[in-house]
C-alpha positions, -999 to 999 in steps of 0.1 A, spaced: -232 840 -273 -268 838 -260 -296 848 -283 -333 847 -276 -347 836 -310 -381 849 -301 -371 885 -294 -341 891 -317 -349 912 -347 -342 888 -376 -339 902 -411 -364 890 -437 -335 872 -454 -325 854 -422 -361 844 -416 -366 832 -452 -334 811 -450 -345 794 -418 -380 788 -432 -366 773 -464 -342 750 -444 -372 738 -423 -392 732 -454 -364 712 -469 -361 691 -437 -399 684 -438 -398 676 -475 -367 653 -470 -386 635 -441 -415 630 -465 -392 615 -491 -379 591 -464 -415 580 -458 -417 572 -495 -385 553 -493 -399 533 -464 -429 524 -484 -408 516 -515 -387 491 -494 -416 479 -473 -399 490 -441 -411 510 -411 -402 547 -413 -376 543 -385 -359 514 -402 -358 533 -436 -344 564 -418 -317 543 -401 -309 525 -434 -306 558 -452 -281 571 -426 -261 538 -430 -261 540 -468 -252 577 -470 -224 573 -445 -210 543 -463 -212 561 -497 -192 589 -481 -167 563 -469 -175 572 -433 -193 541 -420 -213 544 -388 -210 525 -356 -242 515 -338 -235 544 -313 -232 569 -341 -265 557 -356 -282 559 -322 -271 595 -319 -282 604 -354 -316 588 -352 -324 597 -316 -329 562 -303 -314 545 -272 -287 519 -278 -312 491 -269 -338 504 -294 -311 508 -320 -299 472 -315 -335 459 -320 -338 480 -352 -304 468 -365 -314 432 -358 -345 437 -380 -324 453 -408 -298 425 -405 -324 398 -405 -341 414 -436 -307 413 -454 -303 451 -456 -274 456 -432 -244 437 -419 -223 444 -388 -186 440 -393 -154 443 -373 -130 462 -395 -109 480 -370 -77 471 -351 -100 472 -320 -121 441 -328 -147 452 -303 -157 481 -326 -186 473 -349 -191 490 -383 -224 491 -400 -224 484 -438 -254 483 -461 -258 451 -481 -256 454 -519 -293 447 -523 -302 475 -500 -279 499 -518 -295 489 -551 -330 494 -538 -320 528 -525 -304 537 -558 -336 526 -577 -357 547 -554 -335 578 -559 -336 572 -597 -374 572 -595 -379 599 -569 -349 622 -573 -354 636 -608 -366 670 -596 -338 673 -571 -312 662 -597 -325 688 -621 -322 716 -596 -286 705 -587 -277 702 -624 -291 737 -632 -274 754 -603 -240 772 -609 -209 758 -593 -205 792 -574 -241 790 -560 -235 754 -549 -202 764 -532 -220 793 -514 -249 771 -504 -225 743 -492 -205 767 -472 -236 782 -456 -251 748 -447 -217 737 -434 -216 766 -410 -251 759 -398 -243 722 -394 -212 731 -374 -232 755 -352 -259 728 -347 -233 703 -338 -217 727 -313 -252 734 -297 -259 697 -296 -226 690 -279 -232 718 -254 -268 705 -246 -255 669 -242 -229 681 -217 -255 701 -198 -279 671 -197 -251 648 -185 -241 673 -158 -277 675 -148 -280 637 -145 -248 635 -125 -260 662 -101 -293 644 -96 -275 613 -85 -256 630 -57 
């Protein structure tokens, strides 16, 4: 389905939902900047470390390639960033899979504790909203955001395939 987002007649509710999601993304990015200052890290390093910690907490640890895709950096730039985080004692690379070539990124306990301390200091307002929201409202919000996430992932995959096809056609 092709939709021109500039000409489609969005309902006020659809527009408000997208504006609120954008505002949340901006606010979350600002929280990440505070995390960076809290941990005395560059913003890009704190962002990467946040991805690594959240993935590990969900028992879905990242590979360097996963991290590169999520933070929008080349593999070389991600390697340099991971070297900094590893040298600082925030991250370790491990080989946990049957395929010993596959590297898994794990946060070090100290980094996890610093992130937890930050969330305890910074997350009171967010925790209050979550605690005061009904289970049904949370289920609906989760389902809605999951559908948007799936749609975004599908669009990203399509755009990646188009970009790869364009690069292949330029070589020939």
